[in-house]
Phi, psi and omega in degrees: 000128178234152178271162176302147178074357181281095181229072179295159177284343186279140176287134180279179186248038180301331182290350177265004182298338179295342180284342185275137170254166181252357173204161181242156180269009182220142174248013178230085187261165177276285180240130170247123174255122181262112181117122182253043174258199184300316182290314183294314181291322178295317178296318179301315182295317179298318181287325175297322178292342175273000181091006179280155176262124193235136170242129177258126181248133174211144183279341184237319180150186187287123178072012188282351179273245183267345188301316182279002175264000181288162169268357172064045166278138172242107191214142166254007167272085197290151185298331185275004175067136185287331179292336173279320180298326177297318178296324186273328187232000180080172181298317181295319179298318179296319179295319179294322178299314179298316182293321183291319178289325174296319178297325178295317178297317178300319182294316177300316179300319181294319178297316180297313182297319181293330182286333185073009182265154175273103179251015179066021179283135176205143172278129181222159172283163172241146180233127174250125179236157180276125184296335181248012180066013174272111188272007186298317179288333177296319178297319177296322181291321178300313180299313182290320181294317178296321178296331179278354176109002176277168172253102186232138182225132175273122180245137178292336173197161179233137176296340183283338186239154175302150183300333182296343179287337178071209181299145180220156168259127177258125176252133179271158170058044165272185184202164173229161178206152168275102190291334176296315178288321183294318183295329177289320175299315181299316179296320178296322177296320178298314181294318180297328180278000177105004178290149177244157183236131179237128175269112181198159179255125179274134175245344178193154174226133175233131180286169179150194178229083010270174172282156177244126178248112179271125178259166176299332183229034179163199184209145177232157174239144180208152177292323186220141176232134172249115180269097185244057188250029182073303168229148179298137176258000176256166183287112174212136178270006188291326193228333197294335176270003181246012179206161182221152183263134177232148170264137176235141188247149184222140172232157179217137177212188179292134186283143173288160182294335184266012179279119182280162169282091186196164166265138182226134176223156167249177182252023177291170176227103002285154185270167176250152180220138191224146170202164174263147177219136177254120185281181185294341178267006179080014181269129180284131180240153171255135176244125182228131180234165178153206180059035183296147170208162180297136180300132179083356181236149175055052178309132193230088182288353181256009186302313182292323179297315180293324177296319177296318180295318179298319181296315180293329178294318184270331177228082186303338181279355179289130184218171167051066178288124187245342185228145174208133181205173179224166179214163180263119177257126180259111186261110173287151186292340181245018168088349183235150184295165174254110186224127177139203184296134170284115184294345181263353186217115179297136176067019174246135180243142184250146169224111180200168178081053187293334176055037178079357177241053190295323183292319179280321175300317180295325180284315179294332176300320180296317180295319181291313182295323178300319178295312182297314183296332180265007175079020179261149174287146175220130184294345181271352192302310183292325182299320185258004185307121179301337182271003182295152179257117182280064187294330180280356178240031184300322180298316178294321178299315179295316182298313182294318182286327174295321177298316179298316181296325182296335183290344178293349178296344178301337180293338181249359178282158175295160178292158175299316176217160177265327186245121180299339179292345179274357179278118181293162176301140179072022185226155177236160176202154177262125178256161180245129174227094184064234179277354185266152170242130184242125177274115185244126177240129177258112182284174185298336179271006177092352181287147175265135176243116191240137184220156170298124184281001178282120177296128182295345183291297182220012168094009173291160174273126179289159179234151180280133173255108179293333180282321185264347185056048183217164172262121186242137178273124182281354182273303185230010167090006175297146182225148186223145177298137184298320185272317187263342185076005182290156182289130171256323178216145172284182021275357179300147173249005180231144176286173173294140181276130177302146179211130179287146178260104180285135178294151178270000000 
């Protein structure tokens, strides 16, 4: 299932769908990995290399979730800035964060080199610039990043970037990859190592000895479960109040001649991120992302237009924008992902909270979980522990949860429209019928598709996204297809329930 406008530059892995089966001959499995994205496939490969028997389950296919929506930056110059990470996790925590993301990039590089395939992997520098040319925060970041073990230098200007960018921080040994090609290599490695693939939809996971994995059409048992679904779709109190869902938008067009082979970010809020990509025809493209907002809130039909305008302002030679897509960013309140044991479910491991660094967070998660599952110590375990208390980020925790609670006011607000006939083609609106809220979408042929507007996760009223053509929950970020009501993003494990629209 894809949303409108979702046209990433990366090639998908539909040709690998033949590897998936629809049932298994065993109900007593060793390891079940839920999710065939970067985190799930990396974890599967690491555990297979430990001699474990692994089944990867996904309802749609390889990379079909958030992995192919990435802009494919590989960086240990983290988005949340090291001077903030020091405040939240201390000096040691910042050093461990830097080392773990660097190890993830190294691991990806090793997989690519061993495969002998062209995955577009390359080491490049990264540049951070001040959106307002105020370099004061850049100086703080250089000091904190170097203390954490990175190689960072403050430059008053860089020959690699136009002079209008002003002072920049240069980070060494960052990287890029063609994630479409890489995810196929990773899946092939999993299969070659003996991993199996099952196409099925997960509706619940319960820990134990063994764990129970409830499917839409059955049940499985396994010694170990890795929940690598971007956000957990099973009931766990470990993370959902400690992170929030945001939509981030990306456009791609022909690259200007002055675009360097580098990763580029600014320090705006929300920030922008830029890189070069060379397509299969050898044509250089520019990829630019940003314009983030909370999922289900502040619907923004001009996001792609503004990104194109921002790109032309900073790189006037950028032309012919051909692709535009969005992705779900899960922002933890203290800047780092939640990876490790689910404190509510024995023998279940979580991977969530990518914080805009999903490829490296997902990869280091595999290395960490393999160690924990095999009984080995790992220096990153406490840093990423899902049960950790973000006491140094209490203000952010209060702000995010107060914001989520405030969205329940939709139950007492007036309806978007009173008459479904006023809903234009290709548009949705929430109607009110007594105590009920009904999500109504009018498809291009004029038919109405009506659903209970109550999000099955925790009961918020979904809102229509004109940009995404989806129903989005403003509380915790669940998303549903506008026409079918099918799940696009968790944490919900249930689609929108059909509901008839009684005439008034």
